[in-house]
C-alpha positions in Angstrom: 0.0 -0.1 -0.2 1.2 3.5 -0.8 1.4 6.1 1.9 1.8 9.7 1.2 4.2 11.4 3.6 2.5 13.0 6.6 3.3 15.8 9.2 1.7 15.2 12.6 1.9 18.6 14.3 1.6 17.5 17.2 3.0 18.1 20.8 5.0 15.5 22.1 6.7 14.9 25.9 8.8 11.9 24.7 11.1 13.3 22.4 14.3 11.0 23.5 12.7 8.1 23.4 14.6 5.7 20.6 12.6 2.5 21.6 9.3 1.4 23.3 9.3 1.1 27.0 8.6 -2.9 28.0 5.6 -3.0 30.4 6.5 -4.4 33.8 6.6 -8.0 34.5 4.3 -9.7 36.3 6.4 -11.4 38.6 9.7 -10.5 38.4 11.4 -13.8 39.6 11.2 -17.2 37.4 13.2 -20.2 37.1 14.8 -22.1 34.5 17.1 -22.2 32.0 15.0 -20.1 29.2 14.3 -17.2 32.1 15.6 -14.5 30.7 17.3 -11.9 32.7 14.9 -8.2 33.4 16.4 -5.6 31.3 15.3 -2.1 33.1 14.9 1.2 30.8 17.4 3.3 30.0 18.1 6.8 31.8 16.5 8.6 28.8 13.5 6.4 28.2 13.1 6.8 32.1 12.9 10.4 31.9 11.1 10.8 28.4 8.5 8.2 29.9 8.0 10.6 32.7 8.2 13.9 29.9 11.5 15.0 32.1 14.3 17.0 29.5 16.6 18.1 32.5 17.5 17.7 36.2 17.2 14.3 37.6 14.3 12.2 38.6 13.4 9.0 41.2 11.3 6.8 39.5 10.5 2.9 39.6 11.7 1.2 36.4 9.9 -1.8 34.9 12.4 -4.7 37.3 11.0 -2.8 39.9 13.5 -1.1 41.1 13.9 2.6 42.5 16.0 4.5 40.2 17.9 8.1 39.9 17.5 9.3 36.2 19.6 11.8 34.9 17.9 13.8 32.7 20.5 16.4 31.3 21.1 19.9 31.6 19.9 22.8 29.6 21.9 24.6 26.7 23.3 28.0 27.3 20.6 30.9 27.8 17.8 28.4 29.7 17.3 27.1 32.8 15.6 23.6 34.0 12.3 24.5 35.8 10.3 21.7 37.1 12.1 19.0 34.6 11.8 21.2 31.6 14.1 23.4 29.9 12.7 27.5 29.8 14.6 30.9 28.5 16.8 32.4 31.4 15.6 35.9 31.5 18.7 36.8 33.1 20.6 35.5 29.8 21.9 38.0 27.7 20.3 39.1 24.6 21.9 39.3 20.8 21.2 42.6 19.7 20.0 43.2 15.5 20.5 39.2 15.7 17.8 39.0 13.7 17.8 41.3 10.4 21.0 39.2 10.2 19.4 35.9 9.1 19.3 36.5 5.4 23.5 37.5 5.3 24.5 34.8 7.8 23.5 31.9 5.0 24.5 34.0 1.7 27.9 35.0 0.4 28.9 38.3 -0.7 29.6 37.2 -4.2 25.3 36.1 -4.7 24.2 32.9 -5.1 20.3 31.8 -7.2 17.8 31.3 -4.4 15.8 30.1 -7.5 15.2 30.1 -11.6 14.4 33.8 -11.1 16.0 35.3 -8.3 19.2 36.4 -6.9 20.5 37.2 -3.6 23.6 38.7 -1.7 24.8 39.7 0.7 26.2 43.5 0.8 28.5 44.7 3.2 27.6 48.6 4.7 30.7 49.8 6.7 30.3 47.3 9.4 26.9 46.0 9.0 26.2 43.6 6.2 22.5 44.0 4.4 20.5 41.1 2.5 20.0 42.1 -1.0 17.3 40.0 -3.2 16.9 40.8 -6.7 14.3 40.1 -9.5 16.0 39.1 -13.3 14.0 41.1 -15.7 12.2 39.0 -18.4 13.5 36.8 -20.8 16.6 36.3 -17.8 17.4 33.8 -15.6 19.8 33.5 -12.7 23.0 31.5 -13.9 25.4 30.1 -10.8 28.8 30.1 -11.1 32.4 29.1 -9.1 32.7 33.1 -9.0 29.1 33.9 -7.7 25.6 34.2 -9.4 24.2 36.7 -11.8 21.2 37.5 -14.3 21.6 36.0 -18.0 20.1 36.5 -21.0 18.2 33.3 -22.4 20.1 32.4 -25.4 21.2 29.9 -27.6 20.0 25.9 -27.6 16.3 26.2 -26.6 13.5 23.6 -26.4 10.6 24.1 -28.6 8.1 24.7 -26.3 10.5 28.0 -24.7 8.7 31.4 -25.5 8.9 34.5 -23.3 8.2 38.4 -23.3 11.7 40.5 -23.4 12.0 43.6 -21.0 12.1 45.5 -24.3 8.6 44.0 -24.9 9.8 41.6 -27.9 8.7 38.2 -28.3 11.8 35.6 -28.0 10.7 32.1 -28.5 12.7 28.7 -30.0 12.9 27.9 -33.5 15.2 24.9 -35.2 16.3 24.7 -31.2 17.5 28.6 -31.4 16.3 31.3 -29.6 14.5 34.6 -32.6 13.0 37.6 -31.3 10.3 39.2 -33.2 8.8 42.7 -32.2 5.3 42.6 -31.5 3.1 45.4 -32.6 0.9 45.6 -29.9 2.8 44.0 -27.3 3.9 41.1 -26.1 1.8 38.8 -23.2 3.0 36.1 -21.5 0.1 33.4 -21.0 -0.7 30.3 -19.1 2.0 28.1 -20.3 3.6 30.6 -23.7 4.2 34.0 -24.8 2.8 35.3 -27.6 2.2 38.6 -29.8 -1.0 40.6 -28.2 -3.7 40.9 -30.9 -5.6 44.3 -30.9 -9.1 43.5 -31.1 -11.6 46.8 -31.8 -12.9 48.9 -29.4 -10.6 47.4 -26.6 -8.1 49.1 -24.6 -5.4 48.3 -22.5 -6.1 48.0 -18.7 -3.0 48.0 -16.2 -4.4 47.0 -13.0 -3.3 45.5 -10.1 -4.6 42.4 -7.8 -3.5 41.2 -4.4 -4.2 38.6 -1.7 -4.4 38.5 2.4 -1.6 36.8 3.2 -2.3 34.8 7.0 1.1 35.4 8.3 2.6 32.6 11.5 4.4 34.8 13.7 4.6 36.0 17.3 4.4 39.3 17.5 5.8 41.5 20.3 1.5 42.3 21.3 1.6 38.7 22.1 0.0 37.8 18.9 0.5 34.6 16.9 -1.0 35.3 13.5 -1.8 38.6 11.1 -2.9 39.1 7.6 -1.2 41.5 5.5 -1.3 42.2 2.1 0.6 40.9 -0.5 1.1 41.2 -4.4 -0.7 38.0 -6.0 2.1 37.3 -8.1 2.5 34.9 -11.0 -1.8 34.3 -11.3 -2.6 33.6 -14.7 -5.1 36.2 -15.7 -8.0 36.3 -18.6 -9.9 38.8 -20.4 -13.3 37.5 -21.6 -16.3 39.6 -23.4 -19.3 37.2 -22.2 -19.5 33.8 -22.0 -16.3 32.8 -24.0 -15.2 35.8 -25.9 -11.4 35.7 -25.5 -9.7 39.4 -25.5 -6.4 38.5 -23.7 -4.5 36.7 -21.4 -1.6 38.0 -19.3 0.5 36.6 -16.1 0.6 38.6 -13.1 4.0 40.5 -12.3 6.3 39.7 -8.9 4.9 43.3 -8.0 1.3 42.6 -8.6 0.6 44.6 -11.6 -1.1 43.1 -14.7 -2.1 44.4 -18.4 -4.8 43.2 -20.2 -7.0 44.0 -23.4 -10.4 45.2 -21.6 -13.4 46.8 -23.5 -13.0 50.7 -24.0 -16.6 51.2 -22.5 -17.1 49.2 -19.4 -19.8 46.5 -20.3 -21.6 44.1 -17.6 -20.9 40.9 -19.2 -17.2 41.5 -19.1 -15.0 39.5 -16.8 -11.1 39.4 -15.7 -10.6 35.4 -14.7 -7.4 35.1 -12.2 -6.2 31.6 -12.0 -4.0 29.6 -9.6 -2.0 27.8 -12.1 1.2 28.5 -14.2 3.7 27.1 -16.6 7.5 27.7 -16.1 8.9 28.5 -19.2 6.4 25.9 -20.8 7.8 23.5 -18.8 6.3 22.0 -15.2 3.1 23.5 -14.3 2.3 24.7 -10.8 -1.4 24.5 -10.0 -3.6 25.0 -6.7 -6.8 22.4 -7.6 -10.1 22.9 -5.7 -11.0 19.0 -4.9 -15.1 19.8 -5.3 -15.5 18.4 -1.6 -18.2 19.7 0.6 -16.3 20.8 4.6 -15.2 17.8 5.7 -12.4 14.6 6.5 -11.4 13.1 3.3 -8.8 10.2 2.5 -6.2 11.1 -0.4 -6.5 11.4 -3.7 -10.6 11.9 -2.8 -12.5 14.7 -5.4 -16.1 15.7 -6.2 -17.7 15.6 -9.4 -15.5 18.6 -10.9 -11.8 19.4 -9.3 -10.8 22.5 -10.8 -8.6 25.1 -10.6 -9.2 27.9 -8.1 -10.0 31.2 -9.8 -11.7 34.3 -9.1 -13.9 36.6 -11.2 -13.3 40.1 -11.1 -14.3 43.8 -12.8 -12.0 45.4 -14.6 -13.7 48.9 -13.6 -12.0 50.8 -11.3 -8.4 52.3 -10.7 -8.7 50.2 -7.0 -6.5 47.4 -6.8 -8.1 43.9 -6.6 -8.1 42.3 -3.6 -8.6 38.3 -3.0 -10.0 38.3 0.6 -9.6 35.0 2.7 -13.3 34.7 2.4 -13.1 34.0 -0.8 -10.3 31.3 -0.6 -7.0 33.4 -0.7 -5.1 30.6 1.0 -4.8 29.1 -2.1 -3.3 32.0 -3.4 -0.8 31.6 -0.7 -0.3 27.9 -1.2 0.6 29.0 -4.9 3.3 31.2 -3.7 5.2 28.7 -2.0 5.0 26.1 -4.8 6.1 28.6 -7.7 9.2 28.8 -5.4 9.8 25.6 -4.8 9.6 24.4 -8.8 12.2 27.4 -9.7 14.4 25.9 -7.4 13.9 22.3 -8.6 14.2 24.0 -11.9 17.8 25.8 -10.9 19.7 22.4 -10.1 17.9 20.5 -12.4 16.4 22.3 -16.0 12.8 22.4 -16.9 12.3 18.6 -17.5 11.1 18.1 -14.0 7.8 16.7 -13.0 4.8 19.1 -11.9 3.7 20.5 -9.2 0.2 20.4 -7.4 -1.7 21.6 -4.2 -5.1 20.4 -3.3 -7.3 22.7 -1.3 -10.4 23.6 -0.2 -12.6 25.2 2.0 -13.2 23.2 5.3 -11.8 20.7 3.3 -9.5 18.4 6.0 -7.3 15.3 4.6 -6.8 12.4 6.7 -3.2 12.7 7.0 -3.3 16.5 8.2 -0.8 18.1 6.2 1.3 15.7 3.3 3.0 14.7 0.3 2.2 12.3 -2.5 5.5 11.9 -4.4 5.8 11.5 -8.2 7.5 8.5 -7.9 4.8 6.6 -6.8 2.8 7.7 -9.4 3.3 7.1 -13.2 5.8 8.9 -15.5 5.3 12.3 -15.5 2.8 12.6 -12.8 2.4 16.0 -10.5 4.1 15.8 -7.1 1.0 16.7 -5.2 0.9 18.5 -1.4 -2.2 18.0 0.2 -3.2 20.9 2.8 -6.0 21.0 5.3 -8.2 23.3 6.3 -9.6 24.0 10.3 -9.3 26.1 13.2 -6.1 26.8 12.6 -5.4 26.1 9.1 -2.0 24.5 8.4 -2.5 25.0 4.5 -2.1 29.2 5.4 1.0 28.6 7.5 3.9 28.8 5.1 6.2 26.7 7.5 3.6 23.8 6.6 3.5 24.7 2.8 7.4 24.6 2.5 7.9 21.7 4.6 5.4 19.4 2.1 6.4 21.1 -0.9 10.6 20.6 0.4 9.5 16.8 0.0 8.8 17.9 -3.9 12.6 19.0 -3.7 14.0 15.8 -2.6 11.8 13.8 -4.9 12.7 15.6 -8.1 16.4 16.6 -6.9 17.0 13.1 -4.5 16.8 9.8 -4.7 13.4 7.6 -4.6 12.1 7.5 -0.7 9.9 5.1 0.0 10.4 4.8 3.9 7.1 6.5 6.1 5.1 6.2 8.3 2.9 8.6 11.0 5.5 10.5 12.9 5.6 13.5 15.9 7.9 16.2 16.2 10.5 15.8 18.7 10.3 11.4 18.7 13.0 9.7 17.0 12.3 7.6 13.8 13.9 6.0 11.3 16.6 6.8 9.2 15.2 7.1 6.3 12.1 9.1 6.9 14.4 11.3 9.6 16.6 12.5 6.6 13.8 13.3 4.2 11.4 14.8 6.9 14.5 16.9 8.8 15.2 18.2 4.9 12.2 19.1 4.3 11.6 21.3 7.8 15.5 23.0 7.0 14.2 23.6 3.2 11.4 25.6 5.1 13.9 27.6 6.8 16.3 28.0 4.1 13.3 29.4 1.6 11.6 31.3 4.6 15.0 33.0 5.8 13.7 32.0 9.2 15.6 29.0 11.5 12.2 29.5 13.7 9.4 27.3 12.8 6.1 28.2 13.6 3.5 25.2 14.3 0.2 24.4 15.7 -1.6 21.9 17.6 -5.2 21.7 19.0 -6.2 24.9 18.8 -2.3 26.2 20.3 1.0 27.5 18.8 4.2 27.0 19.5 7.7 27.3 18.1 10.9 24.8 16.9 14.1 27.1 16.8 16.9 25.4 14.7 19.3 27.9 15.1 19.0 27.6 18.9 17.7 24.0 18.8 15.3 25.1 21.4 12.9 23.8 22.7 15.9 21.1 23.7 13.4 18.6 24.1 12.2 18.3 20.4 16.3 18.2 19.3 17.7 15.3 21.3 20.8 14.1 19.4 21.7 10.8 18.1 23.7 8.6 20.5 27.6 8.6 18.8 28.4 5.1 20.3 25.3 3.9 18.6 25.1 2.9 14.6 24.9 5.0 12.1 21.5 3.7 11.4 19.9 4.0 14.7 16.8 6.3 15.0 17.3 9.9 14.5 15.1 13.1 15.1 14.0 14.6 12.7 14.4 18.0 14.0 17.9 17.4 14.6 18.7 16.6 11.5 16.6 20.2 10.1 19.4 21.5 12.9 22.5 20.5 12.0 21.8 21.1 7.7 20.8 24.6 8.9 24.4 25.4 10.7 26.5 23.1 7.9 24.6 26.0 5.6 25.1 28.4 7.7 28.9 27.4 8.2 29.5 27.9 4.4 27.2 30.7 4.0 24.9 28.8 1.4 22.7 26.3 1.1 23.6 25.1 -2.4 25.9 22.6 -1.6 23.1 20.4 0.5 20.7 21.0 -2.3 23.3 19.8 -5.0 23.8 17.2 -2.8 20.8 15.5 -3.3 21.6 14.7 -7.0 24.7 13.5 -6.1 26.0 9.7 -7.4 26.8 8.5 -3.2 22.6 9.7 -2.7 21.7 6.9 -5.9 21.4 2.9 -5.3 23.3 0.7 -4.4 23.5 2.5 -1.3 27.0 2.1 1.1 24.4 1.6 3.9 22.3 -1.2 2.1 19.7 -0.3 4.5 15.7 -0.7 2.9 12.9 1.1 4.2 10.4 0.7 6.7 7.3 1.2 6.9 4.0 1.3 9.1 0.5 2.5 9.8 0.2 3.4 13.4 1.9 4.3 16.2 1.5 3.6 19.9 0.8 6.3 23.0 4.5 7.4 22.9 4.5 7.9 19.0 6.2 5.2 18.8 5.7 3.2 15.1 3.5 -0.1 15.8 3.5 -3.4 13.5 6.7 -2.0 11.7 7.0 -3.5 7.7 11.1 -3.8 6.5 10.4 -3.7 2.6 13.4 -4.5 0.1 13.2 -0.6 -1.0 16.8 0.7 -0.9 16.7 3.4 0.8 19.4 6.6 1.5 20.2 7.9 4.8 22.1 10.2 6.8 25.5 8.6 6.1 24.9 8.8 1.9 24.1 12.8 2.5 27.1 13.2 4.2 29.3 11.3 1.6 27.3 13.0 -1.0 28.6 16.2 0.8 32.4 15.7 1.9 32.7 13.9 -1.7 31.5 17.2 -3.4 33.9 19.3 -1.2 32.4 20.4 1.2 34.5 21.3 4.1 35.1 18.1 6.5 36.1 20.8 9.9 32.5 21.7 9.8 31.4 18.0 9.4 33.5 16.7 12.4 32.4 20.0 14.0 28.6 20.0 13.8 27.9 16.0 13.1 30.7 13.5 14.4 30.4 14.8 17.8 26.5 13.5 18.0 26.6 11.1 15.0 28.8 8.2 14.3 30.3 9.4 11.1 34.0 10.5 10.1 34.6 12.2 7.2 38.0 11.1 6.1 35.9 7.5 5.8 33.7 9.0 3.4 32.7 6.9 0.2 32.9 8.4 -3.1 31.4 7.3 -6.0 
């Protein structure tokens, strides 16, 4: 049975559990040669079962013995209060640190954030400033050893590629080469291709602006966790229609929220502007948000109503006021669309345009039985789209950027990385099998990298909480692996996320980690010989039950670290950030 990757956003108090707790024996005494000695829990298991994350506790173990279990100490800046690590109010603060997250991960020579965005760190006196540059129409960001720059698309091309240049010409592919032609009435970009605009009698070029309500998940100074901002509805496909089916023009909303389409010179009641959450990237992969056409309720993956369709909004072109798509009108679909676009661009930057489509399914009041999850293309037929399922609810996972970017991060792994098949229910802070820990950990890391924020805001049972990759806080979610155990032990996915964050920060770029995903070391046969586990239920501690071992080779953190070291990532950073917690020696990396 195929399973999607599911992120269970639940607060758990069993962060350090690596194995299930054995039940107390009814009769600890026994006779005979087959009698096995009682094996008590470790201190880690006892502390986790009691929800203690620091200090010491007295507890009776499963063998009936009174024990003093040592639950560890809190990291710098935190104090132990009732066996929980709490922020030390007397700890010194780091002024201005939050404003420099972007620069900490961006080299001065610049790097491509995605196919159309260049980012660099600019030194201004003793301070650094994070600068983002959008490439002009007809240009893409290119990365070299010397840095990044926006370059014009020229030379060899694929037959489907066409776009409008910054001077308004149409550039399209003919016999494997780009050709420019001048457009008498201007060039316009459509859903899948660009074309010269055709003039219609009685029409005029209308320049409009469209925004949407974007839900921000972040704790503000006034104690609020979320608020709404108006942001440009970039990338939406625009149709200008007269009556039921008379086509006038098409366009794509720019990054600043503006668009230009032909509309009737004299306003008419039957003229419509249709904004759709779907777009093809340079004629290649399609990104879109689908309304499953289901009434409010909970549904299994892939179930739809009679007419699933891309989200769209019908508006009038009359007036000069900016159009606003509100939350009540489904602006969450636009918010999801923004995240999907960025991930398709990122994948295209590394692998070109021959990559899978990416769709998200979202319905007002519709909840999927997985919560928020991703159904990968590798589990479907060739050429299928990766599908993110994002649920509505009292606290909408669908409108949380960290959830959107986490689930879309699975698309990056699925597109750049190896075939992935390990999975089942998992909880934040509970160690899981190594294949899932790598995939889920990198998905959360990806969200923080693209959002330029190490603090992930999550929700559970009507409340909000955070996971801070930079400070590894709250500490109970970041229990490291045991360097004395096997490298294929269960691993805490949040520890993987935080370690990847710190490695990217050490070299001021996330690109080595993305590039490592498609290295030969991340392709079978794997060094570890590890094969995927699957499960469909967990116990009260969120530990998998009835685990099935498959024969499908699966990459683990060992292969990922090999790929990094073999591509030239500094070994000293691996030793400092990984080897003290995880049994891996970069000097023994196996390169293909």
